[in-house]
VONUKOL-991327 format. One record per residue: residue number from 0; x, y, z of N, C-alpha, C, O in turn; residue in one letter. Coordinates in steps of 0.2 Angstrom, whole numbers. Example, Ala and Ser with C-alpha at 12.3 -4.5 7.8 and 13.67 -1.06 7.14 Angstrom:
2
NODE num  n.px  n.py  n.pz ca.px ca.py ca.pz  c.px  c.py  c.pz  o.px  o.py  o.pz residuo
NODE   0    66   -28    39    62   -22    39    66   -16    39    71   -17    42       a
NODE   1    64   -11    35    68    -5    36    64     0    39    67     6    40       s
//
This chain:
229
NODE num  n.px  n.py  n.pz ca.px ca.py ca.pz  c.px  c.py  c.pz  o.px  o.py  o.pz residuo
NODE   0     4    -6     0     0     0     0     4     6     0     3    11    -4       x
NODE   1    10     6     4    14    12     4    17    14    -2    18    19    -4       x
NODE   2    19     8    -6    22     9   -13    17    12   -18    19    16   -22       x
NODE   3    11    10   -17     6    13   -22     4    20   -20     3    24   -25       x
NODE   4     4    22   -14     3    29   -12     9    33   -14     8    39   -17       x
NODE   5    15    30   -14    21    34   -16    21    35   -23    23    41   -26       x
NODE   6    19    30   -27    18    31   -34    13    36   -36    13    40   -41       x
NODE   7     7    36   -32     2    41   -33     4    48   -33     2    52   -36       x
NODE   8     8    49   -27    11    56   -26    16    58   -30    18    64   -30       x
NODE   9    19    54   -34    24    56   -39    22    59   -45    26    61   -49       x
NODE  10    15    58   -47    13    61   -53    11    68   -52    12    71   -47       x
NODE  11     9    71   -58     8    78   -58     1    80   -60    -2    76   -65       x
NODE  12    -3    84   -57   -10    86   -59   -10    92   -63   -15    94   -66       x
NODE  13    -4    95   -65    -3   100   -69    -5   107   -66    -6   112   -70       x
NODE  14    -5   107   -60    -7   114   -57    -1   118   -56    -2   124   -55       x
NODE  15     5   115   -56    11   119   -55    16   118   -61    17   113   -63       x
NODE  16    19   124   -63    23   124   -68    30   121   -66    33   118   -70       x
NODE  17    32   122   -60    38   120   -57    38   114   -53    41   113   -48       x
NODE  18    33   110   -54    31   104   -50    37    99   -49    38    96   -44       x
NODE  19    42    99   -54    48    95   -53    53    97   -48    57    93   -46       x
NODE  20    52   103   -45    56   106   -40    54   104   -33    58   105   -28       x
NODE  21    49   100   -33    46    98   -26    45    91   -25    43    87   -30       x
NODE  22    45    89   -19    43    82   -18    37    82   -14    36    85    -9       x
NODE  23    32    78   -16    26    77   -12    26    70    -9    27    65   -13       x
NODE  24    25    70    -3    26    63     0    22    63     7    20    68    10       x
NODE  25    21    57     9    18    56    16    22    59    22    28    59    21       x
NODE  26    19    62    27    23    64    32    26    59    37    23    53    37       x
NODE  27    32    60    39    35    56    44    37    59    50    36    65    51       x
NODE  28    39    55    55    40    58    62    46    63    61    46    68    65       x
NODE  29    51    62    57    56    67    56    54    74    54    57    79    54       x
NODE  30    48    74    51    45    81    48    41    85    54    39    90    53       x
NODE  31    41    82    60    36    85    65    38    92    66    33    96    67       x
NODE  32    44    93    67    46   100    70    44   105    64    42   111    66       x
NODE  33    46   104    58    44   108    52    37   109    52    34   115    51       x
NODE  34    33   104    52    26   104    51    23   108    57    18   112    56       x
NODE  35    25   107    63    23   110    69    23   118    68    19   122    70       x
NODE  36    29   120    66    31   127    64    26   130    59    23   135    60       x
NODE  37    24   126    54    19   128    49    12   129    52     9   134    51       x
NODE  38    10   124    56     4   124    59     3   130    64    -2   133    64       x
NODE  39     8   131    67     8   137    72     7   144    68     3   148    70       x
NODE  40    11   144    62    10   150    58     3   151    56     0   156    56       x
NODE  41     0   145    53    -7   145    51   -12   147    56   -16   151    54       x
NODE  42   -11   145    62   -16   146    67   -15   154    70   -20   157    72       x
NODE  43    -9   156    70    -8   163    73    -8   169    68    -9   175    70       x
NODE  44    -7   167    61    -6   172    56   -10   172    50   -12   178    48       x
NODE  45   -12   166    48   -14   166    41   -21   168    40   -23   170    34       x
NODE  46   -25   168    45   -33   170    44   -33   177    43   -30   181    46       x
NODE  47   -38   179    38   -39   186    36   -43   189    41   -42   195    42       x
NODE  48   -47   185    45   -51   188    50   -47   188    57   -45   182    59       x
NODE  49   -46   194    60   -42   194    66   -45   190    72   -41   187    75       x
NODE  50   -51   189    73   -54   186    78   -53   178    77   -54   174    82       x
NODE  51   -51   176    71   -50   169    70   -43   167    72   -41   161    73       x
NODE  52   -38   172    73   -31   170    74   -31   168    82   -34   171    86       x
NODE  53   -27   163    83   -26   161    90   -20   165    93   -15   167    90       x
NODE  54   -20   165   100   -14   168   103    -9   162   103   -10   157   103       x
NODE  55    -2   164   103     3   160   102     3   154   108     4   148   106       x
NODE  56     1   156   114     1   151   119    -5   146   118    -4   140   120       x
NODE  57   -10   148   115   -16   143   113   -14   139   107   -16   133   107       x
NODE  58   -11   142   102    -9   139    96    -5   133    97    -5   128    94       x
NODE  59    -1   133   102     4   127   104     0   121   105     1   116   103       x
NODE  60    -6   121   109   -10   116   111   -14   113   105   -14   107   104       x
NODE  61   -16   118   101   -20   116    95   -15   113    89   -17   108    86       x
NODE  62    -9   116    89    -4   112    84    -3   105    86    -3   101    82       x
NODE  63    -2   104    93    -1    97    95    -7    93    94    -6    87    92       x
NODE  64   -13    96    94   -19    92    93   -19    90    85   -20    84    84       x
NODE  65   -17    94    81   -17    93    74   -12    87    72   -13    82    69       x
NODE  66    -6    88    75     0    83    74    -2    77    77    -1    71    73       x
NODE  67    -4    76    83    -6    70    86   -11    66    82   -11    60    82       x
NODE  68   -16    70    80   -22    67    77   -21    65    69   -23    60    67       x
NODE  69   -17    69    65   -17    68    58   -10    67    55    -9    65    49       x
NODE  70    -4    69    58     2    69    55     4    62    52     6    61    47       x
NODE  71     3    57    56     5    50    54     0    45    53     0    39    54       x
NODE  72    -6    48    50   -12    44    49   -11    40    42   -16    36    41       x
NODE  73    -6    41    39    -6    38    32    -9    42    26    -9    40    21       x
NODE  74   -13    47    28   -16    51    23   -14    58    22   -15    61    17       x
NODE  75   -10    60    27    -8    67    26    -1    68    22     3    63    23       x
NODE  76     0    73    19     6    74    15     9    81    16     6    86    18       x
NODE  77    16    81    15    20    87    15    23    88     8    24    84     4       x
NODE  78    24    95     7    27    97     0    34   100     2    34   105     6       x
NODE  79    39    97    -1    46    99     1    50   101    -5    50    98   -10       x
NODE  80    54   106    -4    58   108   -10    64   103   -11    67   101    -6       x
NODE  81    64   101   -17    69    95   -18    76    97   -17    80    93   -15       x
NODE  82    78   103   -18    85   105   -17    88   106   -10    93   105    -9       x
NODE  83    83   107    -5    85   108     2    81   105     7    83   106    13       x
NODE  84    76   102     5    71    99    10    67   103    14    63   101    19       x
NODE  85    66   110    12    62   115    16    55   113    14    53   112     9       x
NODE  86    51   114    20    44   112    19    41   118    16    42   124    18       x
NODE  87    37   117    11    33   122     7    26   122     8    22   128     8       x
NODE  88    23   116     9    16   116     9    14   110    13    18   105    14       x
NODE  89     7   109    15     5   104    20    -2   103    18    -6   107    17       x
NODE  90    -4    96    18   -11    94    18   -12    89    23   -10    83    23       x
NODE  91   -16    91    28   -18    86    33   -25    83    32   -30    87    32       x
NODE  92   -25    77    30   -32    74    28   -34    68    32   -29    65    36       x
NODE  93   -40    67    33   -42    61    37   -48    57    33   -51    60    29       x
NODE  94   -49    51    35   -54    47    32   -60    46    38   -58    44    43       x
NODE  95   -66    49    37   -71    49    42   -77    45    40   -79    45    34       x
NODE  96   -79    41    45   -85    37    43   -91    41    43   -92    45    47       x
NODE  97   -96    40    38  -102    43    38  -106    41    45  -105    36    47       x
NODE  98  -109    46    47  -113    45    54  -109    47    60  -111    47    65       x
NODE  99  -102    48    59   -98    50    65   -98    57    66  -100    61    62       x
NODE 100   -96    58    73   -97    65    75   -90    67    78   -86    63    81       x
NODE 101   -88    73    78   -82    76    81   -82    75    89   -87    77    92       x
NODE 102   -77    72    92   -77    72    99   -74    79   101   -68    80   101       x
NODE 103   -78    83   103   -76    90   105   -71    90   111   -68    95   113       x
NODE 104   -72    85   116   -67    85   121   -60    84   120   -56    86   123       x
NODE 105   -59    81   114   -52    81   112   -49    87   108   -43    88   108       x
NODE 106   -54    92   106   -52    98   103   -50   103   109   -54   104   113       x
NODE 107   -44   106   109   -42   111   114   -47   117   114   -50   119   109       x
NODE 108   -49   119   120   -54   124   122   -53   130   117   -59   132   114       x
NODE 109   -47   133   116   -47   139   112   -49   138   105   -51   143   101       x
NODE 110   -49   132   103   -51   131    96   -58   128    94   -60   127    89       x
NODE 111   -62   127   100   -68   124    99   -73   128    95   -77   126    92       x
NODE 112   -73   135    96   -77   139    93   -76   139    85   -81   139    81       x
NODE 113   -70   138    83   -69   137    76   -72   131    73   -75   130    68       x
NODE 114   -71   125    77   -73   119    75   -81   119    75   -84   116    70       x
NODE 115   -84   122    80   -91   123    80   -94   126    74   -99   125    71       x
NODE 116   -90   132    72   -92   135    66   -91   131    59   -96   131    55       x
NODE 117   -86   127    59   -85   122    53   -90   117    53   -93   116    48       x
NODE 118   -92   114    59   -97   109    59  -104   112    57  -108   109    54       x
NODE 119  -105   118    59  -112   122    57  -112   123    49  -117   122    46       x
NODE 120  -106   125    46  -106   126    39  -107   119    36  -110   118    30       x
NODE 121  -104   114    39  -104   107    36  -111   104    36  -113   100    32       x
NODE 122  -115   106    41  -121   103    42  -121    95    43  -117    93    47       x
NODE 123  -125    92    39  -125    84    40  -122    81    34  -123    75    33       x
NODE 124  -117    84    31  -113    81    26  -110    74    28  -109    70    24       x
NODE 125  -107    74    34  -104    68    37  -109    65    42  -111    59    41       x
NODE 126  -110    68    47  -114    66    53  -121    64    52  -124    59    55       x
NODE 127  -124    67    47  -131    65    45  -132    60    40  -138    58    39       x
NODE 128  -127    56    38  -128    51    33  -127    44    37  -124    43    42       x
NODE 129  -130    39    33  -131    32    36  -123    29    36  -120    30    31       x
NODE 130  -121    26    42  -114    24    42  -113    19    36  -107    18    34       x
NODE 131  -118    15    34  -117    10    29  -115    13    22  -112     9    18       x
NODE 132  -115    19    21  -113    22    15  -106    22    14  -103    22     8       x
NODE 133  -102    22    19   -94    21    19   -91    27    22   -92    29    28       x
NODE 134   -86    30    18   -82    35    21   -81    42    17   -83    42    11       x
NODE 135   -79    47    21   -78    54    18   -71    56    19   -68    55    24       x
NODE 136   -68    59    13   -61    61    14   -62    69    16   -64    73    12       x
NODE 137   -59    70    22   -60    77    25   -53    80    25   -48    78    27       x
NODE 138   -53    87    23   -48    91    23   -48    94    30   -52    99    31       x
NODE 139   -43    92    34   -42    95    41   -38   102    40   -40   106    44       x
NODE 140   -33   102    36   -29   108    35   -25   108    29   -22   103    27       x
NODE 141   -26   113    25   -22   114    19   -18   120    19   -22   126    19       x
NODE 142   -12   121    18    -8   127    19    -2   127    15     1   122    14       x
NODE 143     0   133    12     6   134     9     9   140    12     5   145    14       x
NODE 144    16   141    13    19   147    15    18   152     9    17   151     3       x
NODE 145    17   159    11    16   164     6    20   164     0    18   166    -5       x
NODE 146    26   162     1    31   162    -5    29   158   -10    30   159   -16       x
NODE 147    25   153    -9    22   148   -14    15   149   -16    12   145   -19       x
NODE 148    12   155   -13     5   156   -14     2   156   -21    -3   154   -22       x
NODE 149     6   159   -25     4   159   -32     7   154   -37     7   155   -43       x
NODE 150     9   149   -34    13   143   -38     8   138   -40    10   134   -44       x
NODE 151     2   138   -38    -3   132   -39    -2   126   -34    -5   121   -35       x
NODE 152     2   127   -29     4   122   -25    -3   120   -21    -4   114   -20       x
NODE 153    -7   125   -18   -13   123   -15   -17   119   -19   -20   114   -16       x
NODE 154   -18   120   -25   -22   116   -29   -20   109   -30   -23   104   -31       x
NODE 155   -13   109   -31   -10   102   -32   -11    98   -25   -12    92   -26       x
NODE 156   -10   101   -20   -11    97   -13   -18    95   -13   -19    89   -11       x
NODE 157   -23    99   -14   -30    97   -14   -32    91   -19   -35    87   -17       x
NODE 158   -28    92   -25   -29    86   -30   -27    80   -27   -30    74   -28       x
NODE 159   -21    80   -24   -18    74   -21   -23    71   -15   -23    65   -14       x
NODE 160   -25    76   -11   -30    74    -6   -36    70    -8   -38    65    -5       x
NODE 161   -39    73   -14   -44    69   -17   -42    62   -20   -45    57   -19       x
NODE 162   -36    62   -22   -33    55   -25   -32    50   -19   -34    45   -19       x
NODE 163   -30    53   -13   -29    49    -7   -36    46    -5   -37    41    -3       x
NODE 164   -41    51    -4   -47    49    -2   -50    44    -7   -53    39    -4       x
NODE 165   -49    44   -13   -52    39   -18   -48    33   -17   -51    27   -18       x
NODE 166   -42    33   -16   -37    27   -15   -40    23    -9   -40    17    -9       x
NODE 167   -43    27    -4   -45    23     2   -53    22     2   -56    19     6       x
NODE 168   -56    23    -4   -62    21    -5   -68    26    -3   -74    24    -2       x
NODE 169   -66    32    -2   -71    37     0   -76    39    -6   -74    39   -11       x
NODE 170   -82    41    -4   -87    43    -9   -86    50   -10   -88    52   -16       x
NODE 171   -84    54    -5   -84    61    -6   -77    64    -3   -74    61     1       x
NODE 172   -76    70    -5   -70    74    -2   -72    81    -1   -75    84    -6       x
NODE 173   -70    84     4   -71    91     5   -69    93    12   -66    90    16       x
NODE 174   -71    99    14   -70   102    21   -72   109    21   -74   112    17       x
NODE 175   -70   112    27   -72   119    28   -66   124    26   -60   122    25       x
NODE 176   -68   130    24   -63   135    23   -67   142    24   -73   143    24       x
NODE 177   -62   147    25   -65   154    26   -61   159    21   -62   165    22       x
NODE 178   -57   157    17   -54   161    12   -57   162     5   -58   157     2       x
NODE 179   -59   168     3   -62   169    -3   -57   166    -9   -59   164   -14       x
NODE 180   -51   167    -8   -46   165   -13   -46   157   -14   -46   155   -19       x
NODE 181   -46   154    -8   -46   147    -8   -52   144   -11   -52   139   -15       x
NODE 182   -58   148   -10   -64   146   -12   -64   146   -20   -66   141   -23       x
NODE 183   -61   151   -23   -60   151   -30   -57   145   -33   -59   142   -38       x
NODE 184   -51   143   -30   -47   138   -32   -51   131   -32   -51   127   -36       x
NODE 185   -55   130   -26   -59   124   -25   -65   124   -31   -66   119   -33       x
NODE 186   -68   130   -32   -73   130   -37   -71   128   -44   -74   124   -48       x
NODE 187   -65   130   -45   -61   129   -52   -60   121   -52   -59   119   -58       x
NODE 188   -58   118   -46   -57   111   -46   -63   106   -46   -62   100   -45       x
NODE 189   -69   109   -46   -74   105   -47   -78   104   -40   -83   100   -40       x
NODE 190   -76   108   -35   -80   107   -28   -86   111   -29   -87   116   -33       x
NODE 191   -91   110   -25   -97   114   -24   -98   116   -17   -96   113   -12       x
NODE 192  -101   122   -16  -102   125   -10  -108   121    -7  -114   122   -10       x
NODE 193  -108   117    -2  -114   114     1  -116   118     8  -121   116    11       x
NODE 194  -112   122    10  -114   126    16  -110   133    16  -105   133    14       x
NODE 195  -114   138    19  -111   145    19  -114   149    24  -120   149    25       x
NODE 196  -110   152    28  -112   156    34  -109   162    34  -103   163    33       x
NODE 197  -113   168    35  -110   174    36  -107   175    43  -110   174    48       x
NODE 198  -100   176    43   -97   176    49   -99   181    54  -100   180    60       x
NODE 199  -101   187    52  -103   192    56  -110   191    60  -111   193    65       x
NODE 200  -114   186    57  -121   184    59  -120   178    63  -125   176    66       x
NODE 201  -115   174    63  -115   168    66  -115   168    73  -111   172    77       x
NODE 202  -119   164    76  -120   164    84  -118   157    86  -120   152    84       x
NODE 203  -113   157    91  -110   151    93  -115   147    97  -119   150   101       x
NODE 204  -116   141    96  -121   137    99  -120   135   106  -125   134   110       x
NODE 205  -114   136   108  -113   135   115  -113   141   120  -116   142   125       x
NODE 206  -109   147   117  -109   153   121  -114   158   120  -116   162   124       x
NODE 207  -118   157   114  -123   162   112  -120   168   110  -124   173   108       x
NODE 208  -114   169   109  -110   175   106  -109   175    99  -110   170    96       x
NODE 209  -108   181    96  -106   181    89   -98   183    89   -96   188    90       x
NODE 210   -94   178    88   -87   178    89   -83   181    84   -77   183    84       x
NODE 211   -86   182    78   -82   184    72   -85   190    68   -86   190    62       x
NODE 212   -87   195    72   -91   201    70   -86   205    66   -88   210    62       x
NODE 213   -79   204    66   -75   209    63   -73   206    56   -69   209    52       x
NODE 214   -76   201    54   -75   198    47   -77   203    42   -82   206    42       x
NODE 215   -73   204    37   -74   209    31   -73   206    24   -70   201    24       x
NODE 216   -77   208    20   -76   206    13   -69   206    10   -66   211    12       x
NODE 217   -67   202     6   -71   196     3   -71   190     8   -74   185     6       x
NODE 218   -67   190    13   -67   184    18   -72   184    23   -70   184    29       x
NODE 219   -78   186    22   -83   187    27   -88   181    28   -94   182    31       x
NODE 220   -87   175    24   -91   169    25   -87   163    27   -81   163    25       x
NODE 221   -90   158    30   -87   152    31   -91   147    27   -97   147    26       x
NODE 222   -87   143    23   -90   138    18   -88   131    20   -83   129    23       x
NODE 223   -92   127    17   -90   120    17   -91   118     9   -96   119     6       x
NODE 224   -85   115     7   -85   113     0   -85   106    -1   -82   102     3       x
NODE 225   -88   103    -6   -88    96    -7   -88    93   -14   -89    97   -19       x
NODE 226   -85    88   -15   -83    85   -21   -85    77   -22   -81    74   -18       x
NODE 227   -89    75   -26   -90    68   -26   -84    65   -30   -81    68   -34       x
NODE 228   -83    59   -28   -77    55   -30   -79    49   -35   -75    46   -38       x
//
């Protein structure tokens, strides 16, 4: 199975002109420090909406949660510069059973409001379906450093995520996002928006508060995008 996945990741989807300069591969324990650094950057810096960014001390626990949960699950991949081994991009993916629900107790407290938002946008796309239907390929996190933002790398990562989900027999592939730029890439790649929430109007189901009232166009919605496989 590992060799088949390695062969799958060696191909090109045509999203990057300089694809040959990078290695796409499954994550390993040796990558943990580099990936932890990227996830910390993602959590504290990358969100366009300020209220979504985590404080550095909170981000450490959330980054650990991501790495412990998804780094070595056999489905997540990193993108590395071939010349120097530098991490350029990351796709943390998981295979979820239809009918399953997120165990919120495992999610660090500072990040639960984000997860509740994501689940609200997602609706019943996973949890509301009959378990006998099979599995869903879920994008837990997809990120590239700013230097590679216009390289097509994010689209290539998502394409491989769909390949991996299909490899494991998933019926669908998708996940949450809040970037208007990433939304355009996903729509171009054949995803459909199945859930959409205006951030300024969103009311947290637990606290009763509106936590994201500072969201501004064009990044003022939370989406769930989905693609049949």
